[in-house]
C-alpha positions in Angstrom: 118.1 118.8 68.9 115.1 119.0 66.7 111.8 118.8 68.7 108.0 119.3 68.1 106.2 122.4 68.1 105.2 121.6 71.7 108.4 121.2 72.8 109.5 124.3 71.3 106.4 126.2 73.4 107.4 124.9 76.5 111.1 125.4 76.3 110.4 129.1 75.6 107.9 129.2 78.7 111.2 127.5 80.6 113.5 129.9 79.5 111.2 133.0 80.3 110.2 131.8 83.5 113.5 133.2 85.1 113.6 136.2 83.2 110.3 137.8 84.5 109.7 139.1 88.2 109.5 137.0 90.5 105.3 137.7 91.2 104.9 137.1 87.5 103.5 133.5 86.8 104.6 132.0 83.4 103.1 129.2 82.0 102.0 127.8 78.4 98.2 128.3 76.9 96.8 126.3 74.2 96.1 129.3 71.7 94.7 132.7 71.4 93.2 134.2 74.4 89.9 135.9 74.3 88.5 138.0 77.0 85.4 135.4 77.7 88.2 133.1 78.5 89.5 135.2 81.3 86.1 136.1 82.9 85.2 132.7 83.0 88.1 130.8 84.1 90.5 132.4 87.4 94.0 133.6 86.2 96.6 134.4 88.6 97.4 138.0 88.0 100.0 139.0 87.0 100.8 136.3 84.6 102.2 135.6 81.3 100.9 132.8 78.9 102.8 131.7 75.5 100.9 130.2 73.0 101.6 128.7 69.6 99.2 130.7 67.1 100.4 128.7 63.8 103.3 127.4 61.8 103.9 127.4 58.1 106.4 124.5 56.9 109.5 125.7 54.8 110.1 122.6 53.0 108.2 119.4 51.6 109.6 117.0 54.6 108.1 119.4 57.1 111.1 119.2 59.4 111.5 123.1 59.5 109.4 126.7 59.0 108.1 129.6 60.6 106.1 129.5 63.9 103.9 132.6 64.9 104.1 132.7 69.1 102.3 135.1 71.4 102.7 135.8 74.8 99.8 137.0 76.8 99.7 139.4 79.8 97.1 139.8 82.3 97.2 142.5 84.9 94.7 143.8 87.2 95.0 146.9 89.6 97.3 146.5 92.3 98.6 148.7 95.5 101.9 149.7 93.6 100.8 149.8 90.3 98.0 150.4 88.3 97.1 147.5 85.7 98.0 149.7 82.3 101.3 150.7 83.6 102.2 147.2 84.9 101.1 145.6 81.3 103.3 147.8 79.8 106.2 147.5 81.9 105.7 143.5 81.3 105.3 144.1 77.5 108.3 146.2 77.3 110.2 143.6 79.1 109.3 140.7 76.7 109.9 142.9 74.0 113.3 143.6 74.9 114.1 139.7 75.8 112.6 138.8 72.4 114.7 141.5 71.1 118.4 140.6 73.1 117.8 137.1 73.9 116.8 134.3 72.0 115.4 132.0 74.5 115.8 129.2 72.3 118.4 129.0 69.7 121.2 126.9 68.2 120.5 124.1 65.4 116.9 123.9 65.8 115.9 127.8 66.1 117.0 131.3 64.8 116.3 134.4 67.4 113.0 135.8 67.1 111.7 137.9 64.5 109.6 141.1 64.7 108.6 141.1 68.5 105.3 143.7 68.9 103.5 144.3 71.9 99.5 145.4 71.5 97.0 146.4 74.2 94.0 143.8 73.5 92.1 145.0 76.4 91.6 147.4 79.7 88.6 148.0 81.4 86.7 146.7 84.9 85.8 143.3 84.5 83.7 141.7 87.3 84.5 144.5 89.8 88.5 144.9 89.2 90.2 146.2 86.8 91.7 144.0 84.2 94.5 144.5 81.4 95.4 142.0 78.4 98.1 142.6 76.2 100.1 140.8 73.8 103.4 140.2 72.4 103.8 138.4 69.2 106.6 137.3 67.3 108.0 134.8 64.9 110.4 132.7 64.8 111.9 129.8 62.5 112.0 126.4 63.8 113.6 123.0 62.8 111.3 120.1 64.0 111.8 116.7 64.9 111.8 114.5 61.4 109.1 111.4 61.7 110.5 108.6 63.1 109.1 106.0 60.6 111.7 104.7 58.9 110.7 104.6 55.1 107.0 103.4 56.3 103.6 104.7 56.0 102.2 107.4 58.8 99.9 105.6 60.5 96.3 106.0 60.0 94.5 109.3 61.1 91.4 107.4 62.9 89.3 104.2 61.9 85.7 104.9 62.0 83.1 102.2 62.3 79.9 103.1 60.5 76.4 101.6 60.1 74.1 102.1 57.5 70.4 102.1 58.1 68.5 102.7 54.9 65.1 101.9 56.2 65.0 103.2 59.8 61.5 102.0 60.4 62.5 98.4 60.2 64.7 99.2 63.1 67.5 96.8 61.4 71.1 97.8 60.3 71.7 97.3 56.4 75.4 97.4 56.3 78.1 97.8 58.3 82.1 98.8 57.8 85.0 100.0 59.0 86.5 102.8 57.2 90.0 104.0 57.7 91.0 107.7 57.0 94.9 108.0 56.5 95.0 111.9 56.8 93.5 114.7 57.9 91.4 117.1 55.3 92.8 120.9 55.3 
């Protein structure tokens, strides 16, 4: 069954949850993770956040291509294990999972390619030790075909524009509704 990019990411999160240790919270994330975001927001530790970083079409119909994913690992110093040790353990576990268990495969996804762990940050932050690691991989995905039945795609957006060429008179000189049919690159 072909899915959307969002559905693929959520399927990875759902498949990953039971494979991680019980204390590790696994959820989706909207994109790249930066240290400022961790400091600004409160994230449970340890946790894993799965994000889709990019997608490249393999065909003109935009029904399949390569997706780049990341699983961000946030750990803090604990009683039983340091933040660095815990991050390395979880990073190694994720790489092993992606090398041996494709999580989502079948007719709409192939096995992950080149899973790599990287330590992005490790230092005291706000009085507590914190480590941010990331496991990245690429994965071929099939996407659901557009359900247009041959019709043109829906408009991207509709804008209402007021033109005022002589602002001093406080009168609107012209009005126009502008339809943009596709997003600019």
